N, C-alpha and C positions, 0 to 999 in steps of 0.2 A: 280258446281257439275261435277266431272270427269266421263267420260264414254268411252267405247271402240267402235271404228267404223271400220267396215271392209266391203269390197265390192268385189265380184268376179262374174265371168260370166261362163255360161255353156250352152250346146246345149239341146234343147228340141226335142230329136230324135223321140218322139212319134207322132209328127205332122209334117212329112216331106212335103215340097211343091212339086208341079208337076214337077218343074225343078230340083229336087234332092237336093235342099238346105233345111236347117232346121233353125228354129228361134233361135236367141241368146237371152237367158234370163239372168237377173241379180238378185243378191241376196244381200240385205243390212242387215248387222247384227250389232246391238248395244246392248251391255250388255247381249249378249247371246240370244236375241230375234231378229228374222229375218222377212223380208218381201220380196216377190219376185215381179219382174216387167219385162215387156217386153221392150227390147231395140229398138224394131221395125227394127231390123237388121236381116239378114239371111246370111248363108254362107254354102259352100259345106263342108261336114264333112271331106273331104280329106285335106282341108286347115286348119283344127282346131287342135291345139296342146293341148291335154288334160292336160298335165303337167303344162303349163303356163297359160292355160285358155285364150289364144290369138290365132289369126291366125298365122299359121306356116310360117313366112316369108322366112325361110330357103329353103322351097320348091318352088323355082323359083322366089321368091320375086315379086310376081304378083301385079299388080295395085289393084286388088280386095282385096288381103290380106293387103296391105298397107293402103288402104282406111278404111277397117274394124278396123284395129288397131288404127288409128287416131281417129275414132269415139268413140271407147271404152275408149281411153285415155281421150277424152273430157268428156265423161259421168262420169268417175271416178273423174276427177278434179272438175267437176261441183257439183257432189254429196258431195264431201268433203267441198267445199265452202259453200253449203247450210247447211250442218251439223254445220259448225262453226258459220254461221249467226244465226241459231236457238239456238245455245248455248248462244249467246249474249242476246237473248230476252226471252227465255223460261227456266223454272225451270227444266223440264224433256224433254229431246229430245228422241224421239222414231224413230225406223226405218220407221214406217208408216208416221210420219211427214216429214221425209226427202224425202221419195218417193212422197208424195203428193205435196210437194214444187217443186220437179223436174218435175212432170207430169203437174203442173199448175192446180191441181184440187181444191185447197183451196185458199180462200182470206186471206190475212194477218190478223192474229188474233189481236184483240184489246188487248192492253197491259196496265198495271197498271199505269206506269209513264206517258205514252202518254195521258191517260185519265186525270190524275192528272194535268198535264201541261196544258191541254185544259181548265180544270176547273179554274186554276190559271189565265190564260189569260182572261177568261170571267169575273172573279172577278176584274181584273185590269181595265176593261172597265167601271165598275160601282163603282169603288173605290171613296169614298167621295160623292157619289150620293145616292145609296141604301145600300152600304156596307162600313163599316168604314175601314180606313187604318190598324187598329190593327187586324181586322179579316183577311185581306189579308196577313198580316205579319204572323199570326198564321198558315195559310195554307201553306205559303211558307216555314216556318221552318219545318213543318211536311213533306213536299215534299223533302227537302234537307236531312233530317234524313233518310227517306225511301230509297232515292237513295244511300246513303252511306251504309245503311244496306244491300241492294241487292248486292253491290260490295264486301263488307267485308264478309258476311255470305254465300251468294249463288254464288258468283263469276260471276254475270250476270249484265248487264247494265239496263235490264228491265225484266219484267215477264208477261206472258200471264195471262189475267184475270181468265181464267179457272183453272189456277194453284193455285189460292188463296184458302187455306183451313184453318181449325182450327189450324193445326200445324204451318202454316206460321204466323198466328196472334200471337200465343204464343211465337214463335221465335223472332218476332219483339218486343214484350213486354219485353222479357228477354234482348234483345240488348239495348233497351232504358234505362232499369234499371241498367244494368251492364256497358256497354261500354260508354253510354252517361251520366251516373250518374244522370238520371232524377228521381225526386221524384215520389211518387205514383200519386199525382194529375196532375203533368206535363205529366206523361206517359198517364194517362187517357184522358187528353185533346188532345194529339197526336192521341190516338186511336179513339176519337170522329171524328177528321178530316178525318182519314183513313176510318172510317165506312161510312162517307158521300160519299166518292168516290165509295165504294163498293155498296152503295144504288143506286147511279147513274148507275153503271154497270148493276145492277139487273133490274132497271126500263127500261133500254134500251134493255134488253134481251141478253146482252153480258155475263151474269153470271147466271148460273142456281143454285138455292139453296142459302142458307144464311150461309156464313162461320162464322158469329157471332152468329149463333143459340145456340151454347153451350158455348158462351163466354160472360161474363158480365163485362162491364166497371164499375169499382168501384172508386168513388170519396170519399176520406176520409174527415170527418169533421175536419175543422181546426179552432182552437181557435185564431182568428185573433187579432193581437196586437192593442193597442190603447194607447194614453197618458192620464194620470190622470190630474186632475185640477192643482195639484202641479207641475207636469212636464211642463204643458203648461205655468204656471206662471213663472217657472224658465227660460224657453226659451224666453218668452216675455220680461222679465226684464233684460236679459243679454245684456251688452254693448259690441259690437264687434268692434275691431280695424279695421278689414277688411271690406270694404264697400260691397264686394260681398257676404260675409257671412250674413251681415245684410239684404241685399235684399232677399236672399234665405230664411232666417228666416221669413221675412215679408210675402212672398208669401205662405210659408208653413202654417203659422198661419191663413192667409186669407182663405185657404182651410179648416183648422180645424173649422172655424166658418161659412163656407158656404157649405161644403161637395162637392165642385167641384173636379172632377178628374183632373189629370195633363193636359191632352189635352184640357179640357174645360176651365181651368184657363188660359192656353196659348192663346186660341182663343178668350177669353173674350174682347169685345170692348165697347166703350162708348155707342154705340147704344143698348147694352144689359142691360144697367143700366137705368131703367125707373120707374117713379112713379106708385105705385099700387093703388088699390081702396081705400086704407087707407091713401093715401098721403105720405106713406113711400117710400123710394127707394127700388126697388126690382131687383134682377137678373132675367131676362126673356130671356132665350135662349133655345137651344136644345143640348142634349148630342151628341157629335161627334160619340160616339160608337154605339148608338142605334137610334139616331135621335128622341128621345122622348123629350117632353117638360120638362124644368126645371124652377121652380118658387121658388125663395128663397128670403125672406125679409132680407134686410141688417141690421144687428145689428150695434151698434155704433162702436164696435172694428174693424170689417172688413171695415166699411165705412171710418174710420180714415186712414187705410192702402191705400185705393183707393185715398184719398185726398193727401197722401204723394207723390204719383207717378203721379198725374193727369197732363195730357198734356206733359209728358216727353217721351212718346213712339210713335213710327211710326204706321201708318195705324190704328189710333184710338185705339190701344191696351191700356189696362189700367194697365198692370203689366209687369215688365221686366223679363219674364220667360225665363230661359236658356233651353238647351236640358235636357231631362229627365235624361240622364246619368250624366250630370254635376250637376244637382239639387240633385240627390241622393248622389253623391260624397261629395258635400258640406254639406249635411245633416248629413253625418257620422261625419264630423268635428264638426258640431254644437252639436251633441250628446256627443262627447268626451269633448268638452269645458264645456258643461252644466252638465256633470256627469250623463248622462242618459244611463242606461245599457240596451238599447233596440235597435233593428235594425231599425233605423230611415230612412224611405223611404217616398217619397211624398205621396204614396197611403195610408200610415198610417194616414194621415190627414183626409181622407174620413172616415176611421173607427172611428177616434176620434170624428168627428162630429156626427156620428150616435150614439155612445155610451156615451161619456162624456158630450158633449155639449147639446144634445137633449134628448135622452131617459132617462138618469139619472136625468134630470131636469123636468121630467114629461110630455115631449112632446109625444103625442100618436104615436104609430108606424105607423099608417096610414098616418099621417102628414109627418113623417120622410121619408116614402117611396116615397111620392110625391116629396119632396124636393130633394131626391137623384136621381129622374128620373127613378125609377124602374117601370117595367110594372106589377109586381106582388109582393105581400107582402112577399112571401117566400124568395125572393132575399134579402130583407131588413133584415130578420131574420138571415141571414148568417153574415151580416156585424155587426149587433148590438147585444148586450147582456146587461142584467141588472147587473150592478156592485154591489159589496157588500155594498157600501155606500148607493145606492138607496134602496136596500132591507132593510137595517137597518132603513133608514128613513121611509119607508112604514110601517114597523112593529112597529116602535115607534108611528106613527099616529094611527095604529090599537089599540095599547095598551091604548092610550089616549081615544079612542072612547069606548073601552070596560070598561074602568074604573077599579075600585078595586073589581072586581068580585072574590068572594071566595067560596069555597065549604063548605057546611054545615058540622059541626062537630057533631058527635053523642055522 
């Protein structure tokens, strides 16, 4: 934000001292608004040049005049320095703020990015203990986007918390949607992270009022993709020349039949595969993201995949899982080879488990929710949906039960 800065000095002749000198006052003007201050200096009116607003050195070049001019020059340069520093951290710089900074009357204001950075540092300390790495990464991305936004749109490196208002929020939303090409839900998630920082500031008394009072974060309902039984069969029966594609296919299908997220499949070890109460082998672990319990009985198909790679991984890992980026890149190739016109990602396997493997085969949503490691059933309802095949099957069963009921004819 550009603004104009001016400073000049004048004599306060209405309050002369007993020695005949008068106080020298200063006036700071920014964008037409000014504030006055005392320089704590005084001078004889005879040595003051009204035109230059400085001591008139031409009249004798006295030590007094020289000293006064040096002090006024320092005040001017220091005020300008403080003005530029405030421009770097605040959205709006006022004459009052420059004056207070010079007089030492205010403590440095809390700023948005400094608080955000502090929150990130605290999250790093508990990453992998009480907070998942994915959560830390989410806040880090929001922090970086916010820092870029401040530089690009407001021309500042940080902003005082007191400057955050409704307009700032809507400006950032527009920046995310237009400059960063974020979708509606991605933007909403960044806003949720930002709102958490605002809440911290309010709870600590550093921000009065709620800038989000008239702003609603909106998450759009998304029809999450999944694979059909036919598409699963096509991938499972495809013979790959490339060994790497075969491994990625196997791990993906393992998740389709167990519902494990990428990070949980990667972290799965031999110790997590244990006999259950029914003497079947179960996956018994905790979700990395939420630290909630996951209990999934192993069907024959995913069990055969575990047997295929048994004893071949380091650190008791059971599957040769690559990085998420590489897994998704290879899955794109698998989709092309198998003729599947869907955006095949690893997380699609989790959706497929919820929809095609379990719910469409009559597994109750409460059971699916437990196997997915969700803390409430509403989360499961986002992942899963009843497919047309299941609806058709259920209605056929209903038709059989109802029999050949006919309306009486008159």
